[in-house]
Every structure is written in C-alpha cells, then in structure tokens.
N, C-alpha and C positions, 0 to 999 in steps of 0.2 A: 479865485475862490478864498476866502478869509479863512484863518482861524480861525475864528468865530463861528461861520457859517458853519462849516463841520464839525466844533463843540454844540451846535443848534439841532445839527440833524445827523449827525452817526453816532447811536448809542457805543457806548465803549465794552456792553457786552457781545457785542454784532462783531468789534476789529478785533478780541477775545477771542468768540469763538471761530473765527478769521484761521489760527496760528491751533483748534481743538485744544485752544484755550477756556475752559469752565470753572469760578468759583463757587463754595462751599455759600447754604444758607446763610453765611453771616458775614457772609464779601469776599471771604478770606482766598487765598492760592497762594500755591508753593510758585515763590517768584523764579520769572522766566530766565531773568540773568546771573543767578547765581546756585550753587552748587544748593539747594534749597531742601532739608530731609522733611520739615518744619512747615507751614502756612507759614509764612511773613509777609508778605503785600495784600494788602487793605486794597477792594477797590469802590470807586463810593460811583456807581453808576446814574445815583439822580446831579452831578457835579461832571461824568464822564472822565473824572480824575483816578486815580491812585497813587499807590506811597510804598512801597517797602521800607522796614521795618527795621529791617536787623543790618548787622553791625558791619556785620559782612559784604555788602553789596555795596555800590554805590551807585545805583540808579535813585536816592532816591525816588520824586515822585516825578507825576507828567500827566499830557490827556492824551488823549489818542493816537494822535502826530509824533508826538516822543513819545511814546509807545514804538507803531510802527516803524520812526528813527531807529530805535535801538536792539529792534527783532530784530529787522532785517536789517542791522549794517548802517544804512545806508544818510542821506545827509536830507538837512526838513524838506528842501521843494522837493525832495523823489516825494518820502513820505506824504505829500499831501497831494504828491501823485495818488500814489497809491490810495489813501484816505478817501480819495475822489471814487478810484477805481469800484474800491467798497461802497460806495455810496448810491452806484449804480450797482450793486449787486440785487435779485428778488427775492436772495433765500430759494422758496415754492409756491407762490403761491396760484400757479398753473401760466402758462401758456397765455402769454398775452394780458397776465391780469397785477400784474405788479404795483403796489402803493405806495408811494410815496412818504416817509414815519412822517407825521406831525412833526411840525416844529416846536419846540421847547422857550417859554419866553425865560430870557435873559433877567436873573435874577438883577436889581441894582447893585454898588457895593457900597457899600458903609463907610463914611467917614473912622482914621478913627479913631476920632473922638468919642460917635455915634458908637460902634464898634466895646468898645471901652465898657463906652457909659452902661450899656443893655445888654453887655456880659458879668456886669459886678449890680448888678437890677436882677440878675437869674440868680445868679451865686448867691443872696444876700436869700432871694425864696428858696433855694434850692439848703441851706444854713437851717434857716428856719421850720423850715422840713424835720429839719433833727430834732426837735423840741417833743415834737410826737413820736417820736424812741417808733420806728419804724421796727416794726421783728426783724425781719429782712436781712436787715441795717444792722440794728444793733446787736443784730448774732452774729452777721460776716465783722464784724468790725472788732467784738472783743474773740473773733477766731485769730484776726490777724493781730493784737493783742494792741491797738489803734485809738489813742481816748480824742473821741470825736470835741469833749472839751475844753480841749489839751492844743490840737489841731486845726484849721484850718479847713473842715470838709464838710460836701451836705450832701444829700440825696437827693435823684432824681426820682420823687414819685410819681410824676404822671402828668404832676397837673397843675404843667405853671402856662399854661394856657386858658385855664376852665376857673381861676379863682377870680371873682364879679370882678375887680379891679380891673381886671386884662382888657385893656382897648382894642378895636381893631386895631388899631394908629401902629401898636405895640408886639402884638402877633405883625401885622409885617415885618416888622423891625426882627422877632424873633425866631425869623423865617428866613430873612435876611444876614442875622449871625449862624445860623446854620445849627440851633435849637430846636428848634421843629421842622419835621420834614412834612408835606402835601398825607394825609390817606392811602395804603396801599390801592384802594380799591376801588379810587380816583372816585371818591364821592369828596363834593363841593362842603367846604366851609368845617372842615374834618381833619386834623393832624395827629399826632404824633413825635412827640420826644427827643428828641436824640440819646438823652442819655438815660434810657427812662429804665427804674433798677439799679444804677450806680451812682454808687458812693462816687463823688463829683468832688477832682481838688480843681483849684484857681493855676489858671500858668502867669507867669511876671512879668514882666518887660521890664529894661532898669527901672524907669522913674515907677517899679509895683502896681504898676495896673494891670489886673485885668485884659487880657491880649487873645483867650483862650483856655481850654479846663480840659482837662481827662478825666473822663471815668473807667468804673472798676466795676463792672457790673458783682451782682451778690448771691447769684444766685444760679449762675452759668460761668463758661470760660472763656466770658471774651469784654476784653478791654475795649473801648476809643478814645480820640482825641477828637476833635472836627475836623471837618472835613477843612483840604487844600494843607494849603502850601502849613507846617508847623510854626509856632508864632509860639517866644513866651521860655522861662522858667519854669521848674519850683523844685524845692519853696522859694527861687528866685533865682537874680545874680548877683554873687557874690563881692562884697568888697571889693575895690580896687585894693584897699591894705590890707586884701585874703593871699598868707603866706603859706597854709595847710587847706587840702579842698582833700574831702571822702566825697569819691565820683560813686554811684550806682547802678548799674542795667536800671530798676524800676524806682516811679514812682513813690510807692511802698515802699518799697525799702527808706528813702529815704525818710519819711514822713517816720519814723519805726523810730531812727537814729536821732530823727528833732525831738523823741520825748525823752532823750541822756542826757543830760545838765553833762553829766560826765566827759562825754560829748563835747554836744555842742561849742562849753566853754572853751576848749581846744582847738577844733580841727569848723569850716566849714564843709555845705553839702549841695550836692548840687544830681539833681532827677536826671540821665539820658533818658529816649527816648525807645528805654523797652519796657515789654509790659507789667 
C-alpha cells in the first residue's frame, strides 16, 4: 500500500487515539516525543499531519506514518505495516458492521508561483481590512504596542472568500493554499478562513515573496501557521552582509523591535517559530 493511500484513509486522530492521545479543542496536545509540560504539538486533521513547535524537540513535522515510526521506534516499512493494521481496526460499530472510512480527495499542490500569487492576494486583502479599524484587532495591537501603519500587518475578518470579486477559481486556490477550510459540519460550498480573528504577518522567502503566514488570535490564546512544512521567515531573510543579528522567539517580538530605529540601524532581526 502506498503512503498516499494511507494518508487518505487513516485519520491522524485515529492514530493518536490508538496511543491514548487526544488533542484539545484547538488541535493541540503535549508532544509525546519530548518532556512537554505545555501543549507544543499542533495536529491538523484535515491534512493528516502534525508539528511540534518546541525548540526542545527534534520531531519536527510529519504524517500518520511518521508519527507511528517515532512512537514505536521502528523503520518506515514497519510503520506502514502498523498503519495498515490500524486501518483495519473497527472501533466499536458492532459485530460484523465495520464501515470503511470515506476516502478524502487529494487536493493538488500549488506550484511555487501560484502559491506566492494567491498568498499575496490574500495578504493584500488582510492588510486592507485594517483600514476599517476592526475593534478587536486595534485593541490587541495597541495592547502589544504594534503600529500597523508602520509594520506589514493584516487582519483576517473571515471575509476572504465572501467579497463579490472572489471567483470560484480563486476559492479553489485559497483552499489549496490552506487559507480556506471546508465547513466543519460538511455543508457544501461553505467555508471558514484559517486565520479568522487573527492579526496576520507574512513570512517571506529569500526573494522577499510571501510563501506562508503567521496568525495570532486577538481574543483567544491561539496562534496559527499555514498547515504543512514551515516556509518563509519573518521579517525576512537577513542580508548576506549581516554581521549582527537578534533572534526572537516569537514573530510579535521581532515586530516590536522592528519599530525601534535604535535597534534596526545596527541589527538585523529574525523570529524563530515560537508563539
């Protein structure tokens, strides 16, 4: 059996349940791969992936097979066999009445160019949302002493796919980029935005293109990255000539320092993937 088929048919939540692990309502749990006292693992059921954000952990990101491989301390081949066994587990539907899980449709990957274009369009929308001075966003930014007029900051009000200019083709691209998620209750043509209620920061590649985003919720203790492997840096890749660099744990820390000329005239800044 191919790994792609396992990823389609074996929910990551079923893998976690097999090991008596259950994420909280925000999809977080204490990472089982290091001594974790606060939840640093984020689980993404829609893509069957997970990421540990702790700097004390080497697990990084992975899928269902990777989780089994690390948890059992076995080879990938044996982890695939274990995954096949889990796919055969019936849970408790009653004797002889097990139902196979419906297969998920694979969402095609965007090309790097398509991804940059759609993320740039989305961030432009988020940045324009700040012109309406949304109360919760302004209040949060003021509490963190961040000036959205000086920094590259947007706000996801949940309207990305609702403006009249958005075409069905754009919606599909937003879905492929992870900016939109299918309705949690299975309603057709109904979506919610990945960063709804968050102030949003762009993450850039070496050419200063937007390749990902980071969102910090304005009313809940939540933060989000686009699902999958981490891409891009904030506020961007340091110049090759950089000799003095300040590393911050969080994006917001770097944004705060970006506003201080006495810092930026002598130092470059770089945020790690913290909260």
